[in-house]
N, C-alpha and C positions, 0 to 999 in steps of 0.2 A: 505236299506244300512246296512252293517255289522258294528257294533261298534267295536272299537279298543279293548275294554275290552274283547269282545267275541273272537276276533282273538287270543288274548293273552291266553285266557282260552283254546282254542282248541289246540293251539301250545303247551301248557303246558301238555295237555292230551296226545298228540301224542308223545312228547319227553319222557314222563314218560313210555309209552309203548316201546319205543325204548330202553331206558336205562335198563328197567326191563327185557326185552327179551335178551338183551346183557348179563346181569348178569346171567340170567337163563341158557343160552347156555354155558357160561363159566363154570358154575357148571356142567352141563350135559357132556360136552366133557372132562372137567378136572377130574370129578369123574370116568368116563369110562376109561380114560387114566391111571389114578392112579391105578384102579382096575386091568387093564391089565398088567401094569408095576409090580405091587405087585405079580402077579401070575407067574412071571418068576423066575427061579432059579438064584442064583448069577451069574453064568457064562452065563446065557441067552441062554443055549443050550436046555433046555426042559421047557415046560410050565406046571405049576400046574393048577388044575381045576379053571376055570374062573367063578366065581360066580356073580350073578346079585344082591345080597342082598345089598351090600354096596352102589353101585351107585343108586339103586332104592330108597333107603331111603334118600340119598342125593338130588336126583331130586325132589321127593315129598316134602321134607322139604323146598327146594328152592321155590317151588311154594307157599307153605303156607306163608313163610316169606315175599316174594316179593308181594303177593296179599294183605297181611296186610299193607305193606309198601306204596303201591300206590293205594290201593282200593279207597281212598277218592278223588283221583285225576282223574283217568281214569277208574276205575272199575277193573283194574288188570287183563286184558285178557291174554296177552302174548302168544296168540295162535290164528292163523287165523280161525281155525275151531270153536273156541269159539265165536270170533267176528261175523263170518258168521251166526251162529245159532241165535244169539242175534239180528242180522240185520233182519233175516227172520221173527222173532216173534215180531219185532217192539220195541225191548228193546234198540236198539242202532241206532242212525241216520246213514243212508246208506253212506252219504259223510264222516262222522266222521269214520265210520267203515272201509272204504277203506283207509283212512289215517292211521288207526291203523295197518291194514294188511301190508302196505308198511313199516311202521316204525318197525313193528315186524320182517319183513324179513331182513331189513337192520341191525337191532340190532343183530339178530341172526348171520349174516355173520361176524359182528364185533366181536361178542363173540367167534366164532369158530377161527377166525384169531388171536385173542389175545392168546388163549391157544395153538394153534399150534406154534405160535411164541415163547411162553414161554417154552414149553416142547421139541420142535423140531420135525421134520418131522417123524423120526423113532418111537418116543414115543407117537405120537398123534393118538387117536382112537375116532371116533365120535359115535361109538356104532352101526352104520348102516352097516350092512354087504354087501360086494360085491356080494356074492352068498348066497341065502337063503337055509337054511337046509330043508325047506319044499317047496311045490310047490308055484308058483306065485299066483295062485288062493287062496291057503291056507294063504299066506302072506297077500293078500288083505283082506280076511275075518278077520284075526287077528287085522290088523290096524283098520278096521271098528269096530270091537268088543271093542277093547281097548279104542277108541275115544268115543264110545257109553257109556261106563262105566263112563268116565270122564264127558261128556255132561249131562248125565242123573243125575249125582250127582249135577251138577251145577244147573239144573232146580229144583230138588227136595229139595235142601238145601238153595239155594240162592233166587230163584224165588217163589217157592210155599209158603214158610212160610210168605213172605211179602205180596204176592198177595191174600192170603186167610185168613189173620188175620182180626179180627173184626175191622172195620174202626174207631170206637170210640177209640180204643187203651186202653180201660179201664179194660177189663177182663184179667184174668190171662193167658188164652190161647193166647191172642194176645201178651202179653209180652214174654211168652216162645217162641213163633214163631219168634219174633224180635230178641231174643238171638241167636236162631238157625241160622237165616239169617246173623247176624253180625259176627258170628264165622264161616261162610261158608268156608273160606280158609282151615280150619283144615280137615274137611271131603273130601274136594276137593283134598288137597295134599295127603291124604290117598288113594283116588281112583287112583291117579297116581302111588303110590307105588304098589298097587295091580296090576294095569295094566302092570307095568314093570316086576314085579315078574312073571306074567303069560305069557307075550308074547315076553319079551326082548331076551330070548335065541333063538327065531326063527326069528324075524324081527328087533330087536333092539329097539322096542317099540317107533316108531316115534310119533304117535298120536298127532303130531303138525307139520304142513307143514313148518313153519318157523324154527323150531328147526332142521329139516331134512336138509333144504337148508343150514343153517349155518354150520351144522356139516360136510357135504360132499362137500361144495363149494371149499374147497382147495385140494380135491382129484384130481389126475391126470385124472382118468376115473370116469364117472358117473355110478352108478349101473343100470343095464338094467331094474331092477324092480322098478326104482325110482317113477314111476307113482302111485304105490299103497299107497305111503305116502301122496299123494294129493287127490286121488280119494276116498280112503277109509275114511279118516277123513271128507271130505266135504260131502260124502253121509250120514255119521252119523249126520252131522250138519242138514240135512233135516229130517232124520229118528227120532231123539229125540223129536223135537217138535210135530211130529205126535203121539208119545207115550204120551206126555203131553196132547195132545188133547183127547186121549182116556180116560184119567183120569178126566179132567176138562172141556172138551168141548170148549176149546179156544186155538188159536195159538198165541194170543197177550195178555199175562198176564200183559203187561205194562199198559193196560187200567185200571187195578184194583189196580196198585201200587201207582199212583200219589195221594197224599193226605192221604195216609195211615200212621199209626203209628206216629201221630203228638203229642202224649202225651210227658210229660217231660222225662220219662224213655226211650222213643224210638226216641227222636229227633236226637241223635248222629247217629244212623243208617241211618235215613232218609236223613240227611244232607250229609252223606258219599256216599249214593247210587244215590240219585236223582239229576238231573242237570236241568238247565232251559229249554232246548229245547229237551233233550233226556235223556234216562235212561241207564246207564251202570251198569249192574248187577255186584256186586263185585265177582270176580272169586276167578277168576279166572283163 
């Protein structure tokens, strides 16, 4: 029988993912819309060069801020591809993961709707193009590649340092690795900036199925290449754990995480990342 306290905990985690993803998509669509609006001349008859630098920094910074904000509650996933890869590797309970993905999608739709309502239909831009400037196959690869950069960073700076630290937590290396893991949202946010600067001009840099759904939900027509924003990231969710396996010979680093870093200097990180029945790696 599930205890009431456990139900409240799960509800709090799911709600945190919902709100954080809503805030995130507000930043995504808001910053892209602002960049597009700023690129227009005063009479709006000609457009100046539309640069991805500004909104790329805004989007990456938003992930870092929000991951720090809710990391101790839900792990700060805010991305179904992140949740899926952590489910595959046993770092997140499957039932909780499904709840996360539904909450992320609904939160993203709310975020997109709030910005569209605020700036108006004509000024709203999700960043996801109707027509790709490259081939559909090329767009698929770019979405796969961008998501791979993100998930690889998640594994190497959030999972690896904690799962391969000395279990006594007494040596300097263990302490340094715990610091790396507890500050993981910083390099994860930077990986998103890099991905956007690299592929946003071609695909809009979805690399997050929920963000794409929230962004295009209020469009009158769905882009015909919409599938690449789901298939590409979800394939990356499978591919990155295989990369991890080639390095460390395991797909389930969660087995090594429980009970780690229990010394005084590492207790804060342990409490933030580990839960009673499942592990939600702070994202990101």
